[in-house]
KOLTOR-969126 format. One line per field, with one value per residue: residue in one letter; x, y, z of N, C-alpha, C, O in turn. Coordinates in Angstrom, 1 decimal. Layout:
residues N
r <- (A	...) $
n_east <- (X	...) $
n_north <- (Y	...) $
n_up <- (Z	...) $
ca_east <- (X	...) $
ca_north <- (Y	...) $
ca_up <- (Z	...) $
c_east <- (X	...) $
c_north <- (Y	...) $
c_up <- (Z	...) $
o_east <- (X	...) $
o_north <- (Y	...) $
o_up <- (Z	...) $
end
This chain:
residues 107
r <- (M	L	N	L	K	A	I	R	E	S	K	G	I	L	Q	R	D	L	A	V	A	I	Q	R	T	R	A	C	I	S	Q	W	E	L	G	K	T	E	P	S	I	D	D	L	C	A	I	A	N	F	M	Q	C	S	V	D	E	L	L	G	R	E	D	Y	G	T	G	N	V	V	I	Q	G	A	Q	L	S	A	F	D	E	R	L	L	Q	V	V	H	M	L	T	L	E	D	Q	Y	Q	V	L	G	F	A	Q	A	L	A	K) $
n_east <- (99.2	100.6	100.7	98.8	99.4	101.0	99.6	97.2	98.5	99.4	97.1	96.3	94.6	93.5	94.2	91.9	90.1	89.6	89.1	86.5	85.1	85.2	84.1	85.7	88.0	90.6	92.8	92.5	93.0	95.9	96.9	96.6	98.3	100.7	101.1	100.7	98.0	95.6	93.2	90.0	88.5	86.2	86.8	89.1	87.9	86.2	88.0	89.6	87.4	86.9	89.1	89.6	91.3	92.7	92.2	94.2	96.5	96.7	97.5	100.0	100.1	100.0	101.5	100.9	99.3	100.2	99.1	100.4	101.1	102.4	104.2	105.6	108.8	108.7	110.1	110.8	111.4	113.7	112.4	109.7	110.3	110.9	108.6	106.6	107.8	107.3	104.6	103.8	104.3	102.4	99.2	96.5	94.1	95.2	96.6	94.5	93.7	95.7	95.9	93.3	93.7	95.8	94.5	92.5	94.2	95.2	93.3) $
n_north <- (-50.3	-48.0	-45.4	-45.8	-46.5	-44.3	-42.0	-42.8	-42.9	-40.2	-38.7	-39.7	-41.8	-45.0	-48.3	-49.9	-48.1	-47.2	-49.7	-50.3	-48.1	-48.6	-51.1	-53.3	-55.6	-55.4	-56.9	-57.0	-54.5	-54.4	-56.2	-55.1	-52.6	-53.8	-54.7	-57.2	-58.0	-56.5	-53.6	-53.4	-51.5	-50.2	-50.3	-48.8	-46.1	-45.7	-45.7	-43.6	-41.4	-41.7	-40.9	-38.5	-37.8	-38.1	-40.8	-41.2	-40.1	-42.2	-44.1	-43.2	-41.7	-39.0	-36.6	-36.6	-34.2	-32.2	-32.1	-32.4	-34.1	-37.2	-39.3	-42.3	-42.9	-41.4	-38.7	-35.4	-33.5	-31.1	-29.1	-29.5	-28.9	-26.2	-25.0	-25.5	-23.9	-21.4	-21.2	-21.4	-18.6	-17.4	-15.7	-17.5	-17.4	-16.7	-19.3	-21.0	-20.4	-20.7	-23.6	-24.4	-23.4	-25.1	-27.6	-27.2	-27.1	-29.6	-31.2) $
n_up <- (99.3	100.1	101.8	103.9	106.9	107.6	107.3	108.7	111.4	111.4	111.9	114.3	114.4	115.5	114.6	115.2	115.6	112.8	111.6	112.8	111.9	109.0	109.1	108.9	110.1	112.6	112.3	109.5	108.7	109.6	107.9	105.5	105.7	106.2	103.7	102.9	102.0	99.7	99.9	98.6	95.9	96.9	99.6	99.8	99.1	101.3	103.3	102.4	102.9	105.5	106.8	105.7	103.3	99.9	97.9	96.0	97.7	99.7	98.1	97.4	95.3	95.5	97.3	100.8	102.5	100.8	98.6	96.1	93.0	92.6	90.4	89.9	89.0	87.0	85.0	84.6	81.3	80.4	79.2	80.1	82.9	82.5	81.4	83.6	85.5	84.3	84.1	86.9	87.5	86.8	87.3	89.1	87.6	85.2	84.8	84.5	81.9	80.3	80.3	79.6	76.7	76.1	76.3	74.2	72.0	71.8	71.0) $
ca_east <- (98.7	102.0	100.6	97.8	99.7	101.3	98.4	96.4	99.2	99.4	95.8	95.9	93.4	94.3	94.1	90.8	89.0	89.5	88.2	85.1	84.4	85.0	83.3	86.6	88.7	91.7	93.8	92.5	94.0	97.1	97.5	97.0	99.4	102.2	101.4	100.2	96.6	95.3	91.9	89.1	88.2	85.3	87.6	89.9	87.1	85.6	89.1	89.6	86.4	86.9	90.7	89.6	92.3	92.2	92.8	95.9	97.5	96.7	98.3	101.3	100.3	99.9	102.1	99.9	99.2	100.6	98.2	101.3	100.8	103.8	104.4	106.9	109.6	108.5	111.2	110.5	112.5	114.2	111.4	108.6	110.5	110.7	107.0	106.1	108.4	106.6	103.1	103.7	104.8	101.1	98.0	95.8	93.4	95.8	97.2	93.7	93.5	96.6	95.3	92.3	94.1	96.7	93.4	92.2	95.2	95.5	92.2) $
ca_north <- (-49.0	-47.1	-44.5	-46.1	-46.5	-43.1	-41.1	-43.0	-42.3	-38.6	-38.6	-40.1	-42.9	-46.4	-49.4	-50.5	-47.3	-47.4	-51.0	-50.0	-47.2	-49.0	-52.3	-54.4	-56.2	-54.6	-57.5	-56.8	-53.3	-54.7	-56.9	-53.8	-51.9	-54.7	-55.0	-58.7	-57.9	-54.9	-53.2	-53.3	-50.1	-49.7	-50.0	-47.2	-45.1	-45.5	-45.2	-42.2	-40.6	-41.4	-40.3	-37.0	-37.8	-38.7	-42.1	-40.9	-39.9	-43.7	-45.0	-42.8	-41.1	-37.7	-36.3	-36.2	-32.9	-31.1	-32.0	-32.6	-35.4	-38.2	-40.4	-42.9	-43.1	-40.0	-37.5	-34.2	-33.0	-29.7	-28.2	-29.7	-27.9	-24.6	-24.7	-25.7	-22.7	-20.0	-21.4	-21.0	-17.2	-16.4	-15.7	-18.6	-17.4	-17.2	-20.6	-21.9	-20.1	-21.7	-25.0	-24.3	-23.4	-26.3	-28.7	-26.9	-27.4	-31.2	-32.1) $
ca_up <- (100.5	100.5	102.7	104.9	108.1	107.8	107.3	109.9	112.5	111.6	112.4	115.6	114.3	115.9	113.5	115.9	115.0	111.6	111.2	113.1	110.7	107.8	109.1	108.7	111.4	112.9	111.4	108.1	108.7	109.6	106.5	104.4	106.3	106.0	102.3	102.9	101.3	99.5	99.9	97.6	95.7	98.0	100.8	99.5	99.1	102.6	104.1	102.3	103.5	107.2	107.1	105.0	102.4	98.9	97.4	95.7	98.9	100.2	97.2	97.2	94.1	95.9	98.8	102.0	102.9	99.9	97.1	94.9	92.4	92.3	89.3	90.2	87.5	85.8	84.9	83.5	80.7	80.8	78.7	81.1	84.0	82.3	81.4	85.1	86.0	83.8	84.6	88.1	87.9	86.3	88.3	88.9	86.4	83.7	84.8	83.7	80.5	79.8	80.6	78.4	75.5	75.6	76.1	73.0	71.1	72.3	70.5) $
c_east <- (99.8	101.7	99.3	98.5	100.3	100.4	97.5	97.0	98.9	98.3	95.4	95.0	94.3	93.5	92.4	89.7	88.8	88.5	87.0	84.4	84.1	84.2	84.3	87.0	90.0	92.9	93.7	93.2	95.4	97.8	97.5	98.2	100.9	102.1	101.0	99.0	96.3	93.7	91.4	89.1	87.3	85.7	88.2	89.0	86.6	86.8	89.3	88.5	86.5	88.0	90.6	90.9	91.8	92.9	94.3	96.5	97.5	97.4	99.8	101.2	100.2	100.6	101.0	100.1	99.6	99.8	99.1	101.1	102.3	103.3	105.4	107.5	109.5	109.8	110.8	111.9	113.0	113.0	110.0	108.9	110.2	109.4	106.5	106.7	107.7	105.1	103.0	104.0	103.3	100.3	97.2	94.8	94.0	96.3	95.8	93.3	94.6	96.4	94.2	92.8	95.1	95.7	92.9	93.2	95.5	94.3	92.0) $
c_north <- (-48.5	-46.2	-44.7	-45.8	-45.1	-42.1	-41.4	-42.4	-40.6	-38.1	-38.8	-41.3	-44.3	-47.2	-49.8	-49.6	-47.3	-48.7	-50.8	-49.2	-47.7	-50.7	-53.4	-54.7	-55.6	-55.6	-57.3	-55.4	-53.4	-55.3	-55.8	-53.1	-52.5	-55.1	-56.5	-58.8	-56.6	-54.7	-53.1	-51.6	-49.4	-49.6	-48.8	-46.1	-44.8	-45.3	-43.9	-41.0	-40.5	-40.6	-38.9	-37.1	-38.4	-40.0	-41.9	-40.7	-41.4	-44.3	-44.3	-41.8	-39.6	-37.5	-35.8	-35.2	-32.0	-31.1	-32.3	-34.0	-36.0	-39.0	-40.9	-43.1	-42.3	-39.2	-36.6	-33.7	-31.6	-28.5	-28.3	-28.9	-26.5	-24.1	-24.7	-24.3	-21.3	-20.1	-20.9	-19.4	-16.6	-16.7	-17.1	-18.5	-17.6	-18.6	-21.3	-21.4	-20.8	-23.0	-25.0	-24.4	-24.4	-27.4	-28.5	-27.4	-28.9	-32.0	-32.0) $
c_up <- (100.7	101.7	103.6	106.3	108.6	108.1	108.4	111.2	112.6	112.0	113.7	115.6	114.6	114.8	113.9	115.4	113.5	111.1	111.5	112.0	109.6	107.6	108.5	110.0	111.6	112.2	110.1	107.8	108.6	108.4	105.6	104.8	106.2	104.8	102.0	101.7	100.8	99.4	98.8	97.1	96.6	99.2	100.8	99.6	100.7	103.6	103.9	102.9	105.0	107.4	106.4	104.2	101.2	98.7	97.0	96.6	99.4	99.4	96.9	96.0	94.2	97.1	99.6	102.2	102.2	98.8	96.1	94.4	92.1	91.3	89.4	88.9	86.6	85.9	84.2	82.8	81.1	80.3	79.6	82.5	83.7	82.1	82.6	85.6	85.7	84.1	85.9	88.6	87.4	87.5	88.1	87.8	85.1	83.6	84.1	82.6	79.7	79.6	79.4	77.0	75.3	75.5	74.8	72.0	71.0	71.4	69.1) $
o_east <- (100.1	102.6	98.8	98.2	100.2	100.4	97.0	96.3	98.4	98.4	94.4	94.5	95.4	92.5	91.6	88.6	87.6	87.4	86.2	83.4	83.0	84.0	83.9	86.5	90.5	93.9	94.7	93.9	96.0	98.9	98.4	99.1	102.0	103.0	101.1	99.1	96.8	93.0	92.1	89.7	87.4	85.1	88.0	89.4	86.7	86.6	89.3	88.9	86.4	87.9	91.6	91.7	90.8	94.0	95.3	97.6	98.7	98.1	100.6	102.2	100.2	100.3	100.4	101.3	99.6	99.8	98.6	101.1	103.2	102.2	106.4	106.8	110.1	110.4	110.4	113.0	112.5	112.8	109.4	107.9	109.5	109.1	105.8	105.8	107.6	104.5	102.1	103.8	103.1	100.5	97.2	94.6	93.6	96.3	96.0	92.3	94.4	96.9	94.3	92.3	95.2	95.9	92.8	92.7	95.9	94.4	91.2) $
o_north <- (-48.7	-46.2	-43.7	-44.7	-44.8	-41.4	-40.5	-41.7	-40.0	-36.9	-38.4	-41.7	-44.6	-46.8	-50.1	-49.9	-47.2	-48.6	-51.2	-49.5	-47.5	-51.4	-54.2	-54.2	-55.2	-55.1	-57.5	-55.2	-52.7	-55.0	-55.8	-53.0	-51.9	-55.8	-57.0	-59.6	-55.6	-55.6	-52.7	-50.7	-48.3	-48.9	-47.9	-45.2	-43.7	-44.7	-43.0	-39.8	-39.4	-39.6	-38.1	-36.3	-39.0	-40.3	-42.3	-41.3	-41.8	-45.1	-44.9	-41.1	-39.0	-38.3	-34.8	-35.0	-30.8	-30.1	-32.6	-35.0	-35.4	-39.5	-40.2	-43.4	-42.3	-39.2	-36.9	-33.5	-31.1	-27.3	-27.3	-28.4	-25.8	-23.0	-23.7	-23.6	-20.4	-19.1	-20.1	-19.0	-15.4	-17.5	-17.7	-19.5	-18.4	-19.1	-22.2	-22.1	-21.3	-23.6	-25.6	-25.3	-24.8	-28.2	-29.6	-28.1	-29.3	-33.2	-32.6) $
o_up <- (101.9	102.6	104.1	106.8	109.7	109.2	109.0	112.0	113.6	112.4	114.2	116.6	114.2	114.2	113.0	114.9	113.1	110.4	110.7	111.3	109.0	106.6	107.7	111.0	110.5	111.6	109.4	106.8	107.9	108.0	104.8	104.0	106.1	104.5	100.9	100.7	101.4	98.9	97.9	97.7	97.0	100.1	101.6	100.3	101.2	104.7	104.8	103.2	105.6	108.1	106.5	104.6	101.3	99.1	97.5	96.5	99.5	99.9	96.1	95.7	93.1	98.0	99.3	102.1	102.7	98.0	95.0	95.1	91.5	91.2	89.1	87.9	85.5	87.0	83.0	83.3	82.1	80.7	79.9	83.1	84.4	82.6	82.8	86.2	86.4	84.3	86.2	89.8	87.5	88.4	87.0	87.1	84.2	82.5	83.3	82.1	78.6	78.6	78.4	76.3	74.1	74.6	74.2	71.1	69.9	71.0	68.5) $
end
């Protein structure tokens, strides 16, 4: 749980309050934040629902607050970077058209 503590603190939520909300102990929350144990998938979903964030944000796969996906160890090629630059210049509607076209080609 890479981001549990950071997200919890940014929202002003105490360990005790989170524990009560998801029916766990404060010590349990502390163990998760210290990386000594890991929450179950059900617990992750309950935490995300209570703290109004995504499970990806809790796991560090998405930057908290930005919605940007983070894939650790991934490096974009020059082609990937250029493709993203071009796509970002398009309107949202056109971006979805490009995505649909690319998905159709991939099948």
